Structure formats: C-alpha cells, structure tokens
DSSP file (Angstrom, degrees, kcal/mol; ACC not computed):
  #  RESIDUE AA STRUCTURE BP1 BP2  ACC     N-H-->O    O-->H-N    N-H-->O    O-->H-N    TCO  KAPPA ALPHA  PHI   PSI    X-CA   Y-CA   Z-CA
    1    1 A M              0   0    0      0, 0.0     2,-0.2     0, 0.0     0, 0.0   0.000 360.0 360.0 360.0 135.1  -10.4  -11.3   -7.3
    2    2 A S        -     0   0    0      1,-0.1     0, 0.0     2,-0.1     0, 0.0  -0.533 360.0-152.8 -83.0 144.8  -10.9   -8.4   -9.6
    3    3 A D        +     0   0    0     -2,-0.2    -1,-0.1     2,-0.1     3,-0.1   0.314  55.4 128.5 -93.7   6.8   -8.3   -5.7  -10.1
    4    4 A A        -     0   0    0      1,-0.1    89,-0.1     2,-0.1    90,-0.1  -0.381  69.2-104.6 -63.7 137.5  -11.1   -3.2  -11.0
    5    5 A P        -     0   0    0      0, 0.0    87,-0.2     0, 0.0    -1,-0.1  -0.314  20.7-156.8 -61.8 144.9  -10.9    0.0   -9.0
    6    6 A T        +     0   0    0     -3,-0.1    60,-2.9    94,-0.1    61,-0.1   0.385  56.6 116.6-100.8   1.4  -13.5    0.4   -6.2
    7    7 A A  E     -A   65   0A   0     58,-0.2    85,-1.3    85,-0.1     2,-0.3  -0.353  44.7-168.6 -68.8 150.5  -13.2    4.2   -6.2
    8    8 A R  E     -AB  64  91A   0     56,-2.9    56,-2.5    83,-0.2     2,-0.5  -0.968  17.0-141.7-136.0 152.6  -16.2    6.2   -7.2
    9    9 A V  E     -AB  63  90A   0     81,-2.4    81,-3.5    -2,-0.3     2,-0.5  -0.980  17.0-163.3-113.7 126.8  -16.7    9.9   -8.0
   10   10 A V  E     -AB  62  89A   0     52,-2.8    52,-3.0    -2,-0.5     2,-0.4  -0.939   6.0-156.2-111.9 129.5  -20.0   11.4   -6.6
   11   11 A L  E     +AB  61  88A   0     77,-2.7    77,-1.9    -2,-0.5     2,-0.3  -0.847  21.7 153.4-106.6 141.2  -21.2   14.7   -8.1
   12   12 A T  E     -A   60   0A   0     48,-1.5    48,-3.1    -2,-0.4     2,-0.3  -0.959  23.9-146.6-150.5 166.9  -23.5   17.2   -6.4
   13   13 A T  E     -A   59   0A   0     -2,-0.3    73,-0.3    73,-0.3     2,-0.3  -0.930  12.3-175.1-132.2 159.4  -24.1   20.9   -6.6
   14   14 A T  E     -A   58   0A   0     44,-1.7    44,-2.7    -2,-0.3     6,-0.0  -0.921  34.9-108.4-148.4 174.5  -25.1   23.5   -4.1
   15   15 A D  S    S+     0   0    0     -2,-0.3     2,-0.3    42,-0.2     3,-0.1   0.426  89.6  27.2 -93.8   1.4  -26.1   27.2   -4.1
   16   16 A S     >  -     0   0    0     42,-0.1     4,-2.1     1,-0.1     5,-0.1  -0.996  68.8-119.7-156.9 158.7  -23.0   28.8   -2.4
   17   17 A A  H  > S+     0   0    0     -2,-0.3     4,-2.4     2,-0.2     5,-0.2   0.892 115.3  53.2 -64.3 -40.2  -19.3   28.4   -1.8
   18   18 A D  H  > S+     0   0    0      1,-0.2     4,-2.3     2,-0.2    -1,-0.2   0.909 110.0  46.8 -63.2 -41.7  -19.9   28.3    2.0
   19   19 A E  H  > S+     0   0    0      2,-0.2     4,-2.4     1,-0.2     5,-0.2   0.892 110.7  52.9 -68.1 -38.6  -22.5   25.5    1.6
   20   20 A A  H  X S+     0   0    0     -4,-2.1     4,-2.4     1,-0.2    -2,-0.2   0.927 111.5  45.7 -61.0 -44.7  -20.2   23.6   -0.7
   21   21 A E  H  X S+     0   0    0     -4,-2.4     4,-2.8     2,-0.2     5,-0.2   0.887 110.2  54.1 -67.3 -37.8  -17.3   23.8    1.9
   22   22 A R  H  X S+     0   0    0     -4,-2.3     4,-2.2     1,-0.2    -2,-0.2   0.943 112.1  43.8 -60.3 -47.3  -19.6   22.8    4.7
   23   23 A L  H  X S+     0   0    0     -4,-2.4     4,-2.3     2,-0.2    -2,-0.2   0.916 113.3  51.8 -63.9 -42.9  -20.7   19.6    2.9
   24   24 A A  H  X S+     0   0    0     -4,-2.4     4,-2.4    -5,-0.2     5,-0.2   0.938 111.9  45.4 -60.0 -48.3  -17.2   18.8    1.8
   25   25 A R  H  X S+     0   0    0     -4,-2.8     4,-3.1     1,-0.2     5,-0.2   0.908 111.3  53.4 -62.8 -41.9  -15.8   19.1    5.4
   26   26 A L  H  X S+     0   0    0     -4,-2.2     4,-1.6    -5,-0.2    -1,-0.2   0.925 111.9  44.7 -58.4 -46.4  -18.7   17.1    6.8
   27   27 A L  H  <>S+     0   0    0     -4,-2.3     5,-2.4     2,-0.2     6,-1.4   0.886 116.4  44.8 -69.3 -40.0  -18.1   14.2    4.3
   28   28 A V  H ><5S+     0   0    0     -4,-2.4     3,-1.8     4,-0.2    -2,-0.2   0.930 111.9  52.1 -70.0 -44.7  -14.3   14.2    4.8
   29   29 A D  H 3<5S+     0   0    0     -4,-3.1    -2,-0.2     1,-0.3    -1,-0.2   0.847 110.0  50.0 -58.6 -33.6  -14.6   14.4    8.6
   30   30 A A  T 3<5S-     0   0    0     -4,-1.6    80,-0.3    -5,-0.2    -1,-0.3   0.365 113.2-119.0 -86.7   5.4  -16.9   11.4    8.6
   31   31 A H  T < 5S+     0   0    0     -3,-1.8    -3,-0.2     2,-0.2    -2,-0.1   0.754  84.4 118.4  60.4  25.4  -14.6    9.3    6.4
   32   32 A L  S   <S+     0   0    0     -5,-2.4     2,-0.4     1,-0.2    33,-0.2   0.656  77.4  32.6 -89.6 -19.2  -17.3    9.2    3.7
   33   33 A A        -     0   0    0     -6,-1.4    31,-0.2    73,-0.2    -2,-0.2  -0.997  59.9-156.4-136.3 140.9  -15.0   11.0    1.2
   34   34 A A  S    S-     0   0    0     29,-2.8     2,-0.3     1,-0.4    30,-0.1   0.839  85.3 -10.6 -79.1 -36.0  -11.2   11.0    0.8
   35   35 A C  E     -C   63   0A   0     28,-0.9    28,-2.8     2,-0.0     2,-0.4  -0.981  57.9-154.3-161.2 150.9  -11.3   14.3   -0.9
   36   36 A V  E     -C   62   0A   0     -2,-0.3     2,-0.5    26,-0.2    26,-0.2  -0.993   8.6-156.7-133.5 125.9  -13.8   16.8   -2.3
   37   37 A Q  E     -C   61   0A   0     24,-2.4    24,-2.8    -2,-0.4     2,-0.6  -0.881   9.2-151.3-101.6 134.4  -13.0   19.3   -5.0
   38   38 A I  E     -C   60   0A   0     -2,-0.5     2,-0.2    22,-0.2    22,-0.2  -0.921  10.6-147.4-109.1 118.3  -15.2   22.4   -5.2
   39   39 A G  E     -C   59   0A   0     20,-3.3    20,-0.5    -2,-0.6     3,-0.2  -0.572  25.0-102.3 -84.7 146.8  -15.5   23.9   -8.6
   40   40 A A  E     -     0   0A   0     -2,-0.2    19,-0.5     1,-0.2    -1,-0.1  -0.086  69.5 -54.6 -55.4 165.6  -16.0   27.6   -9.1
   41   41 A P  E     -     0   0A   0      0, 0.0     2,-0.3     0, 0.0    17,-0.2  -0.151  58.8-164.3 -52.4 134.7  -19.5   28.7   -9.9
   42   42 A V  E     -C   57   0A   0     15,-3.4    15,-2.5    -3,-0.2     2,-0.7  -0.786  23.1-116.8-109.4 160.1  -21.0   26.9  -12.8
   43   43 A R  E     -C   56   0A   0     -2,-0.3     2,-0.5    13,-0.2    15,-0.0  -0.895  31.1-162.5-102.8 116.0  -24.2   28.1  -14.6
   44   44 A S  E     -C   55   0A   0     11,-3.0    11,-2.4    -2,-0.7     2,-0.5  -0.842   8.7-166.6-103.3 133.2  -27.0   25.6  -14.3
   45   45 A V  E     +C   54   0A   0     -2,-0.5     2,-0.3     9,-0.2     9,-0.2  -0.981  28.6 147.1-116.4 121.2  -30.0   25.6  -16.5
   46   46 A F  E     -C   53   0A   0      7,-2.2     7,-3.4    -2,-0.5     2,-0.5  -0.976  47.5-116.3-152.4 159.4  -32.8   23.4  -15.3
   47   47 A R  E     +C   52   0A   0     -2,-0.3     2,-0.4     5,-0.2     5,-0.2  -0.900  37.4 169.6-100.9 127.6  -36.6   23.0  -15.1
   48   48 A W  E >   -C   51   0A   0      3,-2.8     3,-1.6    -2,-0.5    -2,-0.1  -0.985  65.6  -9.7-142.1 128.1  -38.0   23.1  -11.5
   49   49 A E  T 3  S-     0   0    0     -2,-0.4    -1,-0.1     1,-0.3     3,-0.1   0.869 130.3 -51.5  51.3  42.6  -41.6   23.3  -10.5
   50   50 A G  T 3  S+     0   0    0      1,-0.2     2,-0.4     0, 0.0    -1,-0.3   0.410 119.4  94.5  83.9  -0.8  -42.7   24.0  -14.1
   51   51 A A  E <  S- C   0  48A   0     -3,-1.6    -3,-2.8    -5,-0.0     2,-0.5  -0.938  72.2-121.9-126.0 147.6  -40.3   26.9  -14.8
   52   52 A V  E     - C   0  47A   0     -2,-0.4     2,-0.3    -5,-0.2    -5,-0.2  -0.747  34.2-169.8 -85.5 129.6  -36.8   27.0  -16.4
   53   53 A S  E     - C   0  46A   0     -7,-3.4    -7,-2.2    -2,-0.5     2,-0.4  -0.880  18.7-158.4-119.1 151.0  -34.2   28.5  -14.1
   54   54 A V  E     + C   0  45A   0     -2,-0.3    -9,-0.2    -9,-0.2   -11,-0.0  -0.976  30.5 160.8-127.5 115.4  -30.7   29.7  -14.7
   55   55 A E  E     - C   0  44A   0    -11,-2.4   -11,-3.0    -2,-0.4     2,-0.3  -0.960  41.8-112.5-137.3 149.5  -28.7   29.8  -11.4
   56   56 A P  E     + C   0  43A   0      0, 0.0     2,-0.3     0, 0.0   -13,-0.2  -0.653  41.8 175.7 -76.5 138.8  -25.1   29.8  -10.3
   57   57 A E  E     - C   0  42A   0    -15,-2.5   -15,-3.4    -2,-0.3     2,-0.5  -0.971  29.5-128.4-140.1 156.8  -24.1   26.6   -8.4
   58   58 A W  E     -A   14   0A   0    -44,-2.7   -44,-1.7    -2,-0.3     2,-0.4  -0.927  26.4-142.4-106.0 128.9  -20.9   25.2   -6.9
   59   59 A Q  E     -AC  13  39A   0    -20,-0.5   -20,-3.3    -2,-0.5     2,-0.5  -0.769   8.0-154.5 -98.5 134.2  -20.1   21.7   -8.1
   60   60 A L  E     -AC  12  38A   0    -48,-3.1   -48,-1.5    -2,-0.4     2,-0.7  -0.924   4.2-161.5-108.7 128.0  -18.6   19.1   -5.7
   61   61 A W  E     -AC  11  37A   0    -24,-2.8   -24,-2.4    -2,-0.5     2,-0.5  -0.934  18.6-165.6-105.9 106.6  -16.5   16.2   -7.0
   62   62 A I  E     -AC  10  36A   0    -52,-3.0   -52,-2.8    -2,-0.7     2,-0.5  -0.838   7.9-154.2-103.5 123.6  -16.5   13.8   -4.2
   63   63 A K  E     +AC   9  35A   0    -28,-2.8   -29,-2.8    -2,-0.5   -28,-0.9  -0.862  32.8 141.4 -99.8 126.2  -14.0   10.9   -4.2
   64   64 A T  E     -A    8   0A   0    -56,-2.5   -56,-2.9    -2,-0.5     2,-0.3  -0.844  48.7 -95.1-147.5-179.3  -15.0    7.8   -2.2
   65   65 A D  E >>  -A    7   0A   0    -58,-0.3     3,-2.2    -2,-0.3     4,-0.6  -0.800  34.4-116.4-104.4 150.5  -15.0    4.0   -2.3
   66   66 A A  G >4 S+     0   0    0    -60,-2.9     3,-1.0    -2,-0.3     4,-0.4   0.834 114.4  62.1 -53.8 -35.1  -17.8    1.9   -3.6
   67   67 A A  G 34 S+     0   0    0      1,-0.2    -1,-0.3   -61,-0.1     4,-0.2   0.690 107.2  44.2 -66.4 -17.4  -18.4    0.5   -0.1
   68   68 A R  G <> S+     0   0    0     -3,-2.2     4,-2.9     1,-0.1    -1,-0.2   0.446  84.4  96.3-105.6  -2.7  -19.2    4.0    1.2
   69   69 A V  H <X S+     0   0    0     -3,-1.0     4,-2.9    -4,-0.6     5,-0.2   0.903  84.3  48.2 -59.3 -45.6  -21.5    5.2   -1.5
   70   70 A D  H  > S+     0   0    0     -4,-0.4     4,-2.3     2,-0.2    -1,-0.2   0.924 115.5  44.1 -63.4 -44.3  -24.8    4.3    0.2
   71   71 A D  H  > S+     0   0    0     -4,-0.2     4,-2.3     2,-0.2    -1,-0.2   0.904 114.8  49.9 -66.2 -41.0  -23.7    5.9    3.5
   72   72 A L  H  X S+     0   0    0     -4,-2.9     4,-2.9     2,-0.2     5,-0.2   0.932 111.0  49.1 -61.6 -46.4  -22.3    9.0    1.7
   73   73 A T  H  X S+     0   0    0     -4,-2.9     4,-2.7    -5,-0.2     5,-0.2   0.926 111.3  49.1 -60.5 -46.2  -25.5    9.4   -0.3
   74   74 A A  H  X S+     0   0    0     -4,-2.3     4,-2.1    -5,-0.2    -1,-0.2   0.916 114.7  44.8 -60.7 -44.1  -27.7    9.1    2.7
   75   75 A R  H  X S+     0   0    0     -4,-2.3     4,-2.2     2,-0.2    -2,-0.2   0.912 113.1  50.7 -67.3 -42.8  -25.6   11.7    4.6
   76   76 A L  H  X S+     0   0    0     -4,-2.9     4,-1.6     1,-0.2    -2,-0.2   0.926 112.4  45.8 -61.8 -46.2  -25.5   14.0    1.6
   77   77 A V  H  < S+     0   0    0     -4,-2.7    -1,-0.2    -5,-0.2    -2,-0.2   0.900 113.9  49.7 -64.4 -40.8  -29.2   13.9    1.1
   78   78 A A  H  < S+     0   0    0     -4,-2.1    -1,-0.2    -5,-0.2    -2,-0.2   0.855 119.0  37.1 -66.5 -34.9  -29.9   14.4    4.8
   79   79 A E  H  < S+     0   0    0     -4,-2.2    -1,-0.2    -5,-0.1    -2,-0.2   0.618  92.8 106.5 -94.0 -14.5  -27.6   17.4    5.1
   80   80 A H     <  -     0   0    0     -4,-1.6   -66,-0.1    -5,-0.2    -3,-0.0  -0.309  63.1-142.9 -71.6 149.1  -28.2   19.1    1.8
   81   81 A T  S    S+     0   0    0      3,-0.0     2,-0.2    -2,-0.0    -1,-0.1   0.634  75.1  91.0 -85.4 -14.5  -30.2   22.3    1.6
   82   82 A Y  S    S-     0   0    0      1,-0.1    -2,-0.1     4,-0.1   -68,-0.0  -0.529  76.1-134.7 -81.1 148.8  -32.0   21.3   -1.7
   83   83 A D  S    S+     0   0    0      1,-0.3    -1,-0.1    -2,-0.2    -3,-0.1   0.898 105.0  18.8 -64.3 -41.2  -35.3   19.5   -1.7
   84   84 A V  S    S-     0   0    0     -3,-0.0    -1,-0.3     2,-0.0     2,-0.1  -0.761  88.1-162.6-131.9  84.1  -34.0   17.1   -4.4
   85   85 A P        -     0   0    0      0, 0.0     2,-0.4     0, 0.0   -71,-0.1  -0.366  25.1-109.6 -71.2 146.6  -30.2   17.3   -4.4
   86   86 A E        +     0   0    0    -73,-0.3     2,-0.3    -2,-0.1   -73,-0.3  -0.602  40.9 172.1 -68.5 128.3  -28.2   16.0   -7.4
   87   87 A V        +     0   0    0     -2,-0.4     2,-0.5   -75,-0.1   -75,-0.2  -0.850   2.0 171.4-140.5 103.6  -26.3   12.9   -6.4
   88   88 A L  E     -B   11   0A   0    -77,-1.9   -77,-2.7    -2,-0.3     2,-0.6  -0.961  18.2-154.4-116.0 129.1  -24.6   11.1   -9.4
   89   89 A V  E     -B   10   0A   0     -2,-0.5   -79,-0.2   -79,-0.2    -2,-0.0  -0.908  11.3-168.2-107.3 120.7  -22.3    8.2   -8.8
   90   90 A L  E     -B    9   0A   0    -81,-3.5   -81,-2.4    -2,-0.6     2,-0.1  -0.905  18.5-126.9-110.2 132.8  -19.7    7.7  -11.5
   91   91 A P  E     -B    8   0A   0      0, 0.0     2,-0.6     0, 0.0   -83,-0.2  -0.458  15.5-134.1 -73.0 149.3  -17.5    4.5  -11.7
   92   92 A V        -     0   0    0    -85,-1.3   -85,-0.1   -87,-0.2     3,-0.1  -0.930  19.5-174.9-101.5 120.0  -13.8    4.9  -11.9
   93   93 A V        -     0   0    0     -2,-0.6     2,-0.3     1,-0.2    -1,-0.1   0.534  63.8 -18.3 -95.7  -6.8  -12.5    2.6  -14.6
   94   94 A G        +     0   0    0    -90,-0.1     2,-0.3     2,-0.0    -1,-0.2  -0.972  65.0 141.1-178.3 176.2   -8.8    3.2  -14.0
   95   95 A G        -     0   0    0     -2,-0.3     2,-0.6    -3,-0.1    -3,-0.0  -0.940  59.9 -34.0 157.9-176.7   -6.3    5.6  -12.4
   96   96 A H    >>  -     0   0    0     -2,-0.3     4,-2.4     1,-0.1     3,-0.7  -0.604  53.6-139.8 -73.8 116.3   -3.0    5.8  -10.5
   97   97 A G  H 3> S+     0   0    0     -2,-0.6     4,-2.5     1,-0.3     5,-0.2   0.853  98.2  50.0 -48.5 -50.1   -2.9    2.8   -8.2
   98   98 A P  H 3> S+     0   0    0      0, 0.0     4,-2.0     0, 0.0    -1,-0.3   0.879 112.2  48.8 -61.1 -36.1   -1.5    4.6   -5.1
   99   99 A Y  H <> S+     0   0    0     -3,-0.7     4,-2.2     2,-0.2    -2,-0.2   0.936 111.2  49.1 -66.7 -45.6   -4.1    7.3   -5.4
  100  100 A L  H  X S+     0   0    0     -4,-2.4     4,-1.8     1,-0.2    -1,-0.2   0.882 111.0  50.9 -61.7 -37.7   -6.9    4.8   -5.7
  101  101 A G  H  X S+     0   0    0     -4,-2.5     4,-2.6    -5,-0.3    -1,-0.2   0.893 107.6  53.2 -64.1 -40.1   -5.5    3.0   -2.6
  102  102 A W  H  X S+     0   0    0     -4,-2.0     4,-2.8     2,-0.2    -2,-0.2   0.898 105.4  54.2 -61.6 -41.6   -5.4    6.2   -0.7
  103  103 A V  H  X S+     0   0    0     -4,-2.2     4,-1.1     1,-0.2    -1,-0.2   0.932 110.9  46.1 -58.1 -46.1   -9.1    6.8   -1.5
  104  104 A T  H  < S+     0   0    0     -4,-1.8     3,-0.5     1,-0.2     4,-0.3   0.928 113.6  48.3 -63.2 -45.9  -10.0    3.4   -0.1
  105  105 A E  H >< S+     0   0    0     -4,-2.6     3,-1.2     1,-0.2    -2,-0.2   0.916 110.9  50.4 -61.3 -43.9   -7.9    3.9    3.0
  106  106 A E  H 3< S+     0   0    0     -4,-2.8    -1,-0.2     1,-0.3    -2,-0.2   0.702 110.0  50.7 -70.3 -19.5   -9.3    7.4    3.8
  107  107 A T  T 3< S+     0   0    0     -4,-1.1    -1,-0.3    -3,-0.5    -2,-0.2   0.312  77.3 119.3-104.4   9.2  -12.9    6.2    3.5
  108  108 A E  S <  S-     0   0    0     -3,-1.2    -3,-0.0    -4,-0.3   -40,-0.0  -0.541  81.0 -93.5 -68.0 139.4  -12.6    3.2    5.8
  109  109 A P        -     0   0    0      0, 0.0    -1,-0.1     0, 0.0   -78,-0.1  -0.258  41.7-117.8 -57.2 137.7  -15.0    3.8    8.7
  110  110 A A    >>  -     0   0    0    -80,-0.3     3,-1.5     1,-0.1     4,-0.9  -0.260  33.0 -98.0 -67.9 163.1  -13.4    5.5   11.7
  111  111 A E  G >4 S+     0   0    0      1,-0.3     3,-0.7     2,-0.2    -1,-0.1   0.859 126.1  54.4 -52.0 -39.2  -13.3    3.5   14.9
  112  112 A L  G 34 S+     0   0    0      1,-0.2    -1,-0.3     2,-0.2    -2,-0.0   0.746 103.3  57.1 -70.6 -21.9  -16.4    5.4   16.2
  113  113 A D  G <4        0   0    0     -3,-1.5    -1,-0.2     1,-0.2    -2,-0.2   0.707 360.0 360.0 -78.5 -20.2  -18.3    4.3   13.0
  114  114 A R    <<        0   0    0     -4,-0.9    -1,-0.2    -3,-0.7    -2,-0.2   0.471 360.0 360.0 -80.3 360.0  -17.7    0.6   13.6
C-alpha cells in the first residue's frame, strides 16, 4: 500500500465573489470538497473567441480527495456560468498528515450519496 497522499487541489476561476462563494458552498455541502479558498480578484489575460481579454476573476482553490475528482469536475462544469470553465487538478505530493486525512474524511460521500 502506498503512503502517497490522495489529496488533490482543483483550481477554477469565476467572474464574481458571489459566484465563487456559491460554487464553494455547493461543493462543500455535497462533500465533493473539504474546503475551498477564494482568492481576491486576480487579473486574467486570455484569448477567447479570437480576441485577447483582460478581466478580473476570483480564483478557487478546492481541496478534495482523488476519489472525488471526477464527481467534483462533473458538478463544477454543470454548475459553472462559463461556457468552458477552467478545471485544473493538481496532485498533492506531501503535507501535514492530519490535514490530508481530514480532506479525505470530509470528502467521503454522505449517506444520501451512497
């Protein structure tokens, strides 16, 4: 059995603080995320539909377990207001054991999910 952490960090952005909080609460309430940190507006520069845009966005750092990534991604894409939302999954290569354990515990499916 591997001692490698199963925690993952999922990144996304959205266009308002209210939308960021709505998504964060939805994911935590559904046990898809143990915690979501919402960063103050960041300035995003991107090409979309042939034009370069510069827009304020709120970044979400979503902590979850590897076993929940697919369900989290599906829910995030379904609930997101963007046509093509950013969803980046980053592996966690280490960390404080009790915190990593808490992430796993908090993202276990609730009784109603089973």
